[in-house]
PDB file as gemmi writes it, atoms N, CA and C in Angstrom:
CRYST1    1.000    1.000    1.000  90.00  90.00  90.00 P 1                      
ATOM      1  N   MET A   1       0.853  -1.182   0.000  1.00  0.00           N  
ATOM      2  CA  MET A   1       0.000   0.000   0.000  1.00  0.00           C  
ATOM      3  C   MET A   1       0.890   1.234   0.000  1.00  0.00           C  
ATOM      4  N   THR A   2       0.760   2.056  -0.959  1.00  0.00           N  
ATOM      5  CA  THR A   2       1.580   3.248  -1.091  1.00  0.00           C  
ATOM      6  C   THR A   2       1.252   4.236   0.023  1.00  0.00           C  
ATOM      7  N   GLY A   3       2.291   4.769   0.674  1.00  0.00           N  
ATOM      8  CA  GLY A   3       2.095   5.766   1.706  1.00  0.00           C  
ATOM      9  C   GLY A   3       1.840   5.188   3.088  1.00  0.00           C  
ATOM     10  N   ALA A   4       1.655   3.874   3.183  1.00  0.00           N  
ATOM     11  CA  ALA A   4       1.413   3.262   4.491  1.00  0.00           C  
ATOM     12  C   ALA A   4       2.730   3.136   5.235  1.00  0.00           C  
ATOM     13  N   ASP A   5       2.628   3.104   6.550  1.00  0.00           N  
ATOM     14  CA  ASP A   5       3.854   2.908   7.311  1.00  0.00           C  
ATOM     15  C   ASP A   5       4.364   1.490   7.041  1.00  0.00           C  
ATOM     16  N   PRO A   6       5.655   1.259   7.201  1.00  0.00           N  
ATOM     17  CA  PRO A   6       6.250  -0.036   6.848  1.00  0.00           C  
ATOM     18  C   PRO A   6       5.628  -1.228   7.582  1.00  0.00           C  
ATOM     19  N   LEU A   7       5.263  -1.075   8.847  1.00  0.00           N  
ATOM     20  CA  LEU A   7       4.674  -2.193   9.578  1.00  0.00           C  
ATOM     21  C   LEU A   7       3.315  -2.564   8.993  1.00  0.00           C  
ATOM     22  N   THR A   8       2.495  -1.564   8.702  1.00  0.00           N  
ATOM     23  CA  THR A   8       1.188  -1.832   8.102  1.00  0.00           C  
ATOM     24  C   THR A   8       1.353  -2.485   6.737  1.00  0.00           C  
ATOM     25  N   ALA A   9       2.269  -1.985   5.946  1.00  0.00           N  
ATOM     26  CA  ALA A   9       2.521  -2.565   4.628  1.00  0.00           C  
ATOM     27  C   ALA A   9       2.974  -4.013   4.752  1.00  0.00           C  
ATOM     28  N   TYR A  10       3.846  -4.276   5.715  1.00  0.00           N  
ATOM     29  CA  TYR A  10       4.327  -5.642   5.944  1.00  0.00           C  
ATOM     30  C   TYR A  10       3.169  -6.563   6.327  1.00  0.00           C  
ATOM     31  N   LEU A  11       2.349  -6.138   7.267  1.00  0.00           N  
ATOM     32  CA  LEU A  11       1.239  -6.959   7.736  1.00  0.00           C  
ATOM     33  C   LEU A  11       0.221  -7.215   6.634  1.00  0.00           C  
ATOM     34  N   GLU A  12      -0.060  -6.204   5.828  1.00  0.00           N  
ATOM     35  CA  GLU A  12      -0.979  -6.380   4.705  1.00  0.00           C  
ATOM     36  C   GLU A  12      -0.411  -7.359   3.688  1.00  0.00           C  
ATOM     37  N   ALA A  13       0.870  -7.237   3.390  1.00  0.00           N  
ATOM     38  CA  ALA A  13       1.501  -8.148   2.429  1.00  0.00           C  
ATOM     39  C   ALA A  13       1.526  -9.574   2.964  1.00  0.00           C  
ATOM     40  N   THR A  14       1.755  -9.724   4.251  1.00  0.00           N  
ATOM     41  CA  THR A  14       1.759 -11.053   4.861  1.00  0.00           C  
ATOM     42  C   THR A  14       0.382 -11.698   4.775  1.00  0.00           C  
ATOM     43  N   GLY A  15      -0.651 -10.938   5.043  1.00  0.00           N  
ATOM     44  CA  GLY A  15      -2.015 -11.450   4.920  1.00  0.00           C  
ATOM     45  C   GLY A  15      -2.354 -11.830   3.499  1.00  0.00           C  
ATOM     46  N   ARG A  16      -1.959 -10.993   2.565  1.00  0.00           N  
ATOM     47  CA  ARG A  16      -2.196 -11.273   1.145  1.00  0.00           C  
ATOM     48  C   ARG A  16      -1.461 -12.540   0.728  1.00  0.00           C  
ATOM     49  N   GLU A  17      -0.214 -12.680   1.184  1.00  0.00           N  
ATOM     50  CA  GLU A  17       0.574 -13.868   0.860  1.00  0.00           C  
ATOM     51  C   GLU A  17      -0.092 -15.132   1.411  1.00  0.00           C  
ATOM     52  N   ALA A  18      -0.596 -15.073   2.617  1.00  0.00           N  
ATOM     53  CA  ALA A  18      -1.251 -16.236   3.223  1.00  0.00           C  
ATOM     54  C   ALA A  18      -2.492 -16.632   2.426  1.00  0.00           C  
ATOM     55  N   ARG A  19      -3.283 -15.648   2.012  1.00  0.00           N  
ATOM     56  CA  ARG A  19      -4.481 -15.940   1.221  1.00  0.00           C  
ATOM     57  C   ARG A  19      -4.115 -16.560  -0.124  1.00  0.00           C  
ATOM     58  N   LEU A  20      -3.077 -16.039  -0.754  1.00  0.00           N  
ATOM     59  CA  LEU A  20      -2.642 -16.584  -2.041  1.00  0.00           C  
ATOM     60  C   LEU A  20      -2.086 -17.989  -1.888  1.00  0.00           C  
ATOM     61  N   ARG A  21      -1.393 -18.253  -0.800  1.00  0.00           N  
ATOM     62  CA  ARG A  21      -0.842 -19.586  -0.557  1.00  0.00           C  
ATOM     63  C   ARG A  21      -1.976 -20.609  -0.415  1.00  0.00           C  
ATOM     64  N   ILE A  22      -3.043 -20.222   0.268  1.00  0.00           N  
ATOM     65  CA  ILE A  22      -4.204 -21.113   0.413  1.00  0.00           C  
ATOM     66  C   ILE A  22      -4.796 -21.420  -0.956  1.00  0.00           C  
ATOM     67  N   GLU A  23      -4.949 -20.400  -1.783  1.00  0.00           N  
ATOM     68  CA  GLU A  23      -5.493 -20.609  -3.130  1.00  0.00           C  
ATOM     69  C   GLU A  23      -4.558 -21.480  -3.977  1.00  0.00           C  
ATOM     70  N   ALA A  24      -3.255 -21.249  -3.861  1.00  0.00           N  
ATOM     71  CA  ALA A  24      -2.295 -22.053  -4.618  1.00  0.00           C  
ATOM     72  C   ALA A  24      -2.345 -23.517  -4.174  1.00  0.00           C  
ATOM     73  N   ASP A  25      -2.483 -23.748  -2.883  1.00  0.00           N  
ATOM     74  CA  ASP A  25      -2.594 -25.120  -2.372  1.00  0.00           C  
ATOM     75  C   ASP A  25      -3.856 -25.800  -2.892  1.00  0.00           C  
ATOM     76  N   LYS A  26      -4.953 -25.065  -2.945  1.00  0.00           N  
ATOM     77  CA  LYS A  26      -6.201 -25.616  -3.487  1.00  0.00           C  
ATOM     78  C   LYS A  26      -6.028 -25.986  -4.955  1.00  0.00           C  
ATOM     79  N   ALA A  27      -5.410 -25.097  -5.717  1.00  0.00           N  
ATOM     80  CA  ALA A  27      -5.194 -25.351  -7.142  1.00  0.00           C  
ATOM     81  C   ALA A  27      -4.292 -26.564  -7.352  1.00  0.00           C  
ATOM     82  N   ALA A  28      -3.261 -26.695  -6.529  1.00  0.00           N  
ATOM     83  CA  ALA A  28      -2.360 -27.841  -6.637  1.00  0.00           C  
ATOM     84  C   ALA A  28      -3.112 -29.138  -6.353  1.00  0.00           C  
ATOM     85  N   GLY A  29      -3.995 -29.116  -5.372  1.00  0.00           N  
ATOM     86  CA  GLY A  29      -4.798 -30.295  -5.068  1.00  0.00           C  
ATOM     87  C   GLY A  29      -5.723 -30.664  -6.218  1.00  0.00           C  
ATOM     88  N   GLU A  30      -6.304 -29.656  -6.845  1.00  0.00           N  
ATOM     89  CA  GLU A  30      -7.182 -29.892  -7.987  1.00  0.00           C  
ATOM     90  C   GLU A  30      -6.405 -30.479  -9.163  1.00  0.00           C  
ATOM     91  N   ARG A  31      -5.191 -29.984  -9.369  1.00  0.00           N  
ATOM     92  CA  ARG A  31      -4.342 -30.524 -10.443  1.00  0.00           C  
ATOM     93  C   ARG A  31      -4.035 -31.996 -10.185  1.00  0.00           C  
ATOM     94  N   ALA A  32      -3.628 -32.312  -8.952  1.00  0.00           N  
ATOM     95  CA  ALA A  32      -3.281 -33.693  -8.612  1.00  0.00           C  
ATOM     96  C   ALA A  32      -4.500 -34.604  -8.758  1.00  0.00           C  
ATOM     97  N   LYS A  33      -5.664 -34.104  -8.360  1.00  0.00           N  
ATOM     98  CA  LYS A  33      -6.891 -34.883  -8.473  1.00  0.00           C  
ATOM     99  C   LYS A  33      -7.203 -35.170  -9.939  1.00  0.00           C  
ATOM    100  N   SER A  34      -7.004 -34.185 -10.796  1.00  0.00           N  
ATOM    101  CA  SER A  34      -7.256 -34.371 -12.231  1.00  0.00           C  
ATOM    102  C   SER A  34      -6.295 -35.399 -12.828  1.00  0.00           C  
ATOM    103  N   LEU A  35      -5.037 -35.321 -12.432  1.00  0.00           N  
ATOM    104  CA  LEU A  35      -4.062 -36.299 -12.925  1.00  0.00           C  
ATOM    105  C   LEU A  35      -4.430 -37.704 -12.457  1.00  0.00           C  
ATOM    106  N   ALA A  36      -4.878 -37.825 -11.207  1.00  0.00           N  
ATOM    107  CA  ALA A  36      -5.274 -39.132 -10.680  1.00  0.00           C  
ATOM    108  C   ALA A  36      -6.465 -39.689 -11.455  1.00  0.00           C  
ATOM    109  N   LYS A  37      -7.410 -38.830 -11.810  1.00  0.00           N  
ATOM    110  CA  LYS A  37      -8.559 -39.274 -12.604  1.00  0.00           C  
ATOM    111  C   LYS A  37      -8.112 -39.778 -13.967  1.00  0.00           C  
ATOM    112  N   MET A  38      -7.157 -39.069 -14.566  1.00  0.00           N  
ATOM    113  CA  MET A  38      -6.632 -39.499 -15.862  1.00  0.00           C  
ATOM    114  C   MET A  38      -5.996 -40.877 -15.733  1.00  0.00           C  
ATOM    115  N   HIS A  39      -5.239 -41.081 -14.659  1.00  0.00           N  
ATOM    116  CA  HIS A  39      -4.569 -42.362 -14.458  1.00  0.00           C  
ATOM    117  C   HIS A  39      -5.589 -43.475 -14.208  1.00  0.00           C  
ATOM    118  N   ARG A  40      -6.602 -43.190 -13.393  1.00  0.00           N  
ATOM    119  CA  ARG A  40      -7.637 -44.197 -13.131  1.00  0.00           C  
ATOM    120  C   ARG A  40      -8.427 -44.555 -14.393  1.00  0.00           C  
ATOM    121  N   SER A  41      -8.481 -43.625 -15.334  1.00  0.00           N  
ATOM    122  CA  SER A  41      -9.220 -43.897 -16.573  1.00  0.00           C  
ATOM    123  C   SER A  41      -8.438 -44.818 -17.508  1.00  0.00           C  
ATOM    124  N   GLY A  42      -7.203 -45.130 -17.130  1.00  0.00           N  
ATOM    125  CA  GLY A  42      -6.416 -46.067 -17.931  1.00  0.00           C  
ATOM    126  C   GLY A  42      -5.189 -45.481 -18.589  1.00  0.00           C  
ATOM    127  N   MET A  43      -4.989 -44.181 -18.452  1.00  0.00           N  
ATOM    128  CA  MET A  43      -3.802 -43.574 -19.063  1.00  0.00           C  
ATOM    129  C   MET A  43      -2.564 -43.913 -18.241  1.00  0.00           C  
ATOM    130  N   SER A  44      -1.465 -44.148 -18.917  1.00  0.00           N  
ATOM    131  CA  SER A  44      -0.204 -44.394 -18.222  1.00  0.00           C  
ATOM    132  C   SER A  44       0.382 -43.066 -17.753  1.00  0.00           C  
ATOM    133  N   TYR A  45       1.311 -43.151 -16.815  1.00  0.00           N  
ATOM    134  CA  TYR A  45       1.998 -41.937 -16.363  1.00  0.00           C  
ATOM    135  C   TYR A  45       2.683 -41.248 -17.542  1.00  0.00           C  
ATOM    136  N   ALA A  46       3.261 -42.035 -18.440  1.00  0.00           N  
ATOM    137  CA  ALA A  46       3.956 -41.465 -19.606  1.00  0.00           C  
ATOM    138  C   ALA A  46       2.986 -40.730 -20.524  1.00  0.00           C  
ATOM    139  N   GLN A  47       1.807 -41.300 -20.747  1.00  0.00           N  
ATOM    140  CA  GLN A  47       0.811 -40.647 -21.598  1.00  0.00           C  
ATOM    141  C   GLN A  47       0.340 -39.331 -20.973  1.00  0.00           C  
ATOM    142  N   ILE A  48       0.085 -39.375 -19.673  1.00  0.00           N  
ATOM    143  CA  ILE A  48      -0.351 -38.160 -18.984  1.00  0.00           C  
ATOM    144  C   ILE A  48       0.742 -37.106 -19.059  1.00  0.00           C  
ATOM    145  N   ALA A  49       1.968 -37.527 -18.795  1.00  0.00           N  
ATOM    146  CA  ALA A  49       3.103 -36.600 -18.804  1.00  0.00           C  
ATOM    147  C   ALA A  49       3.230 -35.900 -20.155  1.00  0.00           C  
ATOM    148  N   ALA A  50       3.075 -36.649 -21.217  1.00  0.00           N  
ATOM    149  CA  ALA A  50       3.173 -36.064 -22.555  1.00  0.00           C  
ATOM    150  C   ALA A  50       2.059 -35.041 -22.777  1.00  0.00           C  
ATOM    151  N   ASP A  51       0.870 -35.350 -22.317  1.00  0.00           N  
ATOM    152  CA  ASP A  51      -0.270 -34.445 -22.508  1.00  0.00           C  
ATOM    153  C   ASP A  51      -0.143 -33.153 -21.701  1.00  0.00           C  
ATOM    154  N   VAL A  52       0.354 -33.263 -20.472  1.00  0.00           N  
ATOM    155  CA  VAL A  52       0.391 -32.083 -19.596  1.00  0.00           C  
ATOM    156  C   VAL A  52       1.775 -31.443 -19.515  1.00  0.00           C  
ATOM    157  N   ARG A  53       2.732 -32.010 -20.244  1.00  0.00           N  
ATOM    158  CA  ARG A  53       4.096 -31.469 -20.326  1.00  0.00           C  
ATOM    159  C   ARG A  53       4.798 -31.423 -18.962  1.00  0.00           C  
ATOM    160  N   LEU A  54       4.663 -32.529 -18.230  1.00  0.00           N  
ATOM    161  CA  LEU A  54       5.434 -32.733 -17.006  1.00  0.00           C  
ATOM    162  C   LEU A  54       6.243 -34.010 -17.201  1.00  0.00           C  
ATOM    163  N   SER A  55       7.220 -34.223 -16.342  1.00  0.00           N  
ATOM    164  CA  SER A  55       7.960 -35.484 -16.433  1.00  0.00           C  
ATOM    165  C   SER A  55       7.076 -36.618 -15.932  1.00  0.00           C  
ATOM    166  N   ARG A  56       7.377 -37.820 -16.396  1.00  0.00           N  
ATOM    167  CA  ARG A  56       6.621 -38.979 -15.949  1.00  0.00           C  
ATOM    168  C   ARG A  56       6.722 -39.135 -14.441  1.00  0.00           C  
ATOM    169  N   SER A  57       7.909 -38.918 -13.903  1.00  0.00           N  
ATOM    170  CA  SER A  57       8.095 -39.077 -12.462  1.00  0.00           C  
ATOM    171  C   SER A  57       7.303 -38.035 -11.668  1.00  0.00           C  
ATOM    172  N   ARG A  58       7.183 -36.828 -12.192  1.00  0.00           N  
ATOM    173  CA  ARG A  58       6.405 -35.795 -11.500  1.00  0.00           C  
ATOM    174  C   ARG A  58       4.917 -36.150 -11.517  1.00  0.00           C  
ATOM    175  N   VAL A  59       4.441 -36.665 -12.628  1.00  0.00           N  
ATOM    176  CA  VAL A  59       3.040 -37.087 -12.710  1.00  0.00           C  
ATOM    177  C   VAL A  59       2.787 -38.192 -11.684  1.00  0.00           C  
ATOM    178  N   GLN A  60       3.674 -39.173 -11.630  1.00  0.00           N  
ATOM    179  CA  GLN A  60       3.512 -40.258 -10.671  1.00  0.00           C  
ATOM    180  C   GLN A  60       3.502 -39.719  -9.237  1.00  0.00           C  
ATOM    181  N   GLN A  61       4.406 -38.792  -8.954  1.00  0.00           N  
ATOM    182  CA  GLN A  61       4.473 -38.198  -7.618  1.00  0.00           C  
ATOM    183  C   GLN A  61       3.156 -37.511  -7.259  1.00  0.00           C  
ATOM    184  N   LEU A  62       2.600 -36.754  -8.174  1.00  0.00           N  
ATOM    185  CA  LEU A  62       1.353 -36.036  -7.912  1.00  0.00           C  
ATOM    186  C   LEU A  62       0.175 -36.990  -7.763  1.00  0.00           C  
ATOM    187  N   VAL A  63       0.125 -38.029  -8.574  1.00  0.00           N  
ATOM    188  CA  VAL A  63      -0.949 -39.016  -8.474  1.00  0.00           C  
ATOM    189  C   VAL A  63      -0.869 -39.726  -7.126  1.00  0.00           C  
ATOM    190  N   GLU A  64       0.325 -40.112  -6.727  1.00  0.00           N  
ATOM    191  CA  GLU A  64       0.487 -40.797  -5.446  1.00  0.00           C  
ATOM    192  C   GLU A  64       0.187 -39.865  -4.282  1.00  0.00           C  
ATOM    193  N   ARG A  65       0.547 -38.595  -4.398  1.00  0.00           N  
ATOM    194  CA  ARG A  65       0.213 -37.629  -3.351  1.00  0.00           C  
ATOM    195  C   ARG A  65      -1.300 -37.507  -3.218  1.00  0.00           C  
ATOM    196  N   ASN A  66      -2.000 -37.450  -4.353  1.00  0.00           N  
ATOM    197  CA  ASN A  66      -3.454 -37.380  -4.313  1.00  0.00           C  
ATOM    198  C   ASN A  66      -4.020 -38.620  -3.634  1.00  0.00           C  
ATOM    199  N   ARG A  67      -3.460 -39.777  -3.944  1.00  0.00           N  
ATOM    200  CA  ARG A  67      -3.923 -41.029  -3.354  1.00  0.00           C  
ATOM    201  C   ARG A  67      -3.775 -40.993  -1.834  1.00  0.00           C  
ATOM    202  N   SER A  68      -2.637 -40.508  -1.360  1.00  0.00           N  
ATOM    203  CA  SER A  68      -2.422 -40.460   0.093  1.00  0.00           C  
ATOM    204  C   SER A  68      -3.315 -39.404   0.745  1.00  0.00           C  
ATOM    205  N   GLU A  69      -3.584 -38.311   0.057  1.00  0.00           N  
ATOM    206  CA  GLU A  69      -4.496 -37.287   0.588  1.00  0.00           C  
ATOM    207  C   GLU A  69      -5.923 -37.840   0.687  1.00  0.00           C  
ATOM    208  N   GLN A  70      -6.317 -38.647  -0.282  1.00  0.00           N  
ATOM    209  CA  GLN A  70      -7.654 -39.224  -0.258  1.00  0.00           C  
ATOM    210  C   GLN A  70      -7.812 -40.185   0.916  1.00  0.00           C  
ATOM    211  N   ARG A  71      -6.736 -40.902   1.262  1.00  0.00           N  
ATOM    212  CA  ARG A  71      -6.794 -41.822   2.398  1.00  0.00           C  
ATOM    213  C   ARG A  71      -6.943 -41.068   3.714  1.00  0.00           C  
ATOM    214  N   LYS A  72      -6.344 -39.874   3.804  1.00  0.00           N  
ATOM    215  CA  LYS A  72      -6.409 -39.071   5.024  1.00  0.00           C  
ATOM    216  C   LYS A  72      -7.805 -38.537   5.280  1.00  0.00           C  
ATOM    217  N   SER A  73      -8.536 -38.242   4.196  1.00  0.00           N  
ATOM    218  CA  SER A  73      -9.860 -37.622   4.369  1.00  0.00           C  
ATOM    219  C   SER A  73     -10.972 -38.616   4.466  1.00  0.00           C  
TER     220      SER A  73                                                      
END                                                                             
């Protein structure tokens, strides 16, 4: 915020950062869930990776993370 004292500016930026982090975490979960659905539909990790332009190992990591998150809930 222009003209605000440094402490107020810091606190506002920290709050904004926290809100954005929550949204980014939600989006990451949605991405992993979508990849898991693709895998459950019969696509291989390699096929998914080619479609979404990630490495095969990253796709596998995200699918497995989604699987473990689903077990927690």
